[in-house]
C-alpha positions, 0 to 999 in steps of 0.5 A: 526913455528907459525901456520900462517906461517906453513898455509902460507908455506903449501899453498905456496907449494901446489899452486906451486905444482898444476902448476908444473906438467908434461909440467912444467918440459918438455917444459923449457928445450926444450925451452932452448935448442932451445933459447941458448944465448938468454935464458934471453928472452925465460924465460921472455916470458915463465914467464909471460904465466907460472908464472905471468898469472897463479898467476893473475888468482888465483887473479882474481878469488879471487876478484870476490868472490872465484868463477869462474862462477862469473868472466864469469857472465857478458858475458852471463848465458851459457858461464860459463858451456860451456867454463868450460866443454871445459877447463875441459873435452876438456884439463883437461880430455883428455889432462892435467891429461893423459899427467901427467900420461904417463910423469910419466911412460916415464920419472920416471918409465922406468928409474928405471923399464925399462921393466914394462908395462906402464899400471902397472905405469897408474893404480898405479898413478890414484889410489893414485891420487883417494885416495888423490882427494876423500876428496875435502875439504883436497885436498889442505892441503894434497898436500901442507903438505905431497907431495910438500916439498920432490919434492921441495927439490929435484928440488932445488938440481938439479937446484942448480947443474945445476947453479953451476956446469953448463954443458957448456956456453949458445951459439947463436942458431939462433933463432928469437923471442925468447920471443914471441916463448917461450910465445906461447909455454908455452900455453902447460903448461895449467897453466893459465887454472890450475890457473882458475880451481884451484883458488876455491879449494885454496881459499876454503882451506884458509877458511877452516883454519878459516881465514876470511875477509881481512885475506883471501887475505893476506894469498892468496898473500902470498902463491902466492908469495912464489909459484911465487918465487919457480917456477921462480927459478925452470924455470930459473934453467932448461932454464939456464941448457939446454941453456948451453948444446946446443952443446951436444944435437941435435936441434930436440931431443925429449922433455923427451929424453932431460930431461933424458940426462940433469938429467944423465949429472948432477946427474950421476947414482943417476939421474934416481932415483931423476928424477923419484921421481920429475917427480912422485910427480910433475904430482901426484900433479897437477893431484889430484888438476885438478881431484878434481876440475873437479869432483866438477864442474861436481857434480854441473853440474848435480845437485848432481845426480852423487855424487863428489867421483863417478865423481873422479873415472870416471875422473880417468878411462877415463884419465887412457885410454888415458894415454896409448897413451903415452906422444907424441901422446897426446901432437901431438892432443893438440896444436889445443885445446891450440890454441883456448882456452888458449887466451880466458882464458888469456883475462878472467884473465885480465879482472878479474884483472880490473874488478872493473874499468870495469862498462859495461858487454859489455867490456867483451862481446866484448873482448871475442867475438873478441879473439874467432874469431881470436883463432878460425881462428888460430885453422882452419888455423892450421888443414891446412883449408885455411891456406894461406888466414888466415895466410896472413889475421892474419899477417895483424893485430898488433903482428900478426906474433909474435904469439899475433894476438888475443891481439889487437882485444881483446882490440878493441872488448872491446872498441866497446862493451863499446860503444854499451853498453853505446848507447843502454842501460840506465845507469846501475850499475857496472858489477854484480860481487860478492866481497869476504866476509866472507859469500862467500862460495862454 
C-alpha cells in the first residue's frame, strides 16, 4: 500500500473513531426500535445530525484555515473563548467524556466481570486515555493506526450479521414525525460539536504527514468520505437491526439494556466479549481525541502557565469523578445543554461552509443571536419555567412543532444582520477569515 493511501485510511479511520463514541452505539438502536417500519425516515434524520453536519464541521474549519477561532472572528473577539468553554467544559468534561467511561463499564466490563466495581473500570479507562492523549502531535495517528481497525472489523461483523440474518421484520410502531425526532435525538451524540473541536487536530495530523497546499484539502476530503461511509453503514445497520426487533423488546426499554439484548441475540455467547471490545474501543478513541482538544485549548487559554500534559491529567480526573454517577444520571442532566448549544453549533458550521459568499460580519452576528434566543427559550421551557407560554410561542414559528424552531429565526437574523451592517457602515472587505495556506499552523 502506497504511503498516501495508507495515510488516507489512517486519517479516515481516526475521524470515524473520533465520532463513534458512546452515544453513537446507544442512540441508533433506541431510535430504530421506536421507529419500526419508519426506520428509513429516522435514518435520514439521524444521518443529517450524526454524519452530514459533523463532517461539514470539519470542512468548515478546513475552509477557514484549520482553526475554530477563525470561524468565530466575525461575531466578536470574546465569542470564541466563551463558546468554547461552554462546549468543552459544559459538554466535553461534564457530559461526553464521563458518559463514555461509564458506558464502557455498564455495557462492556459488566458483561464480562459483573462483580467488578465501576471505579476500577473508570480508573483503567482514563489511564489508557491519558497515555494516548499526552502527546498531542500523535493523537490522530495513534487512534487511526492502532485502535480503530479492530473496532471497525467488529462493528462490520455485528452489522453484517444483523443485516443478513435479521432478528425480525420492521413493523409499524405508530410513531409520528420520525425524521424530525431522530434529527433532534441525534443532538445527544454531540458529533457536530466533536467535529468543531477535533477538526483542528485532524487537519494538523495531515500537515504532520508532510502534505501541503491543495494536498491538505484533498487528503481531508478523502478521509471524510471514508469516515462518512463507515458511519452510514454502522448507523443504518444498527437502526435496521433494532427496527426488526420491535416485537422482542418493550418500547420503554433502557438504551444500554437494548444494546446488550440485540448483541446477545445476534452473536449468542460470544456477544458479550464482542460488545465489550467494541464499546471500550469506541469510547476510548472518542475520549482520547476530545481530551486532547480540550487540553490544548485550556493550555492556550492560560497562556501555557499550566502545561498541556497537566491539563490532560486534570480533565481525566474530573471526568472520572463524574463517570462514577453512571450513564443514566449523566444523560438525565445533558439534554438542556444540548438544547442550548447544539443549534448554535449547527448554524456556525453552515456559516463556515458558505463563508466565501458572506461579505458582512452582521450575517454571523444576526444568525447566532437569533439562534441563541430561540434555543435559550426552549431550554428555559425545558426546566418548566413558563413552559406553556414559551411552547405556545415557539409553536407559532415555522417548523416550531418539528423541533426546528431555531431554523427560520437564524435565517431571518442573518438577513437583518446583513441589512443593518450595510446601512450603518461603509463598504468593507469580506469577513476577515483566514484561508488555508502552507504556513497556517496552530
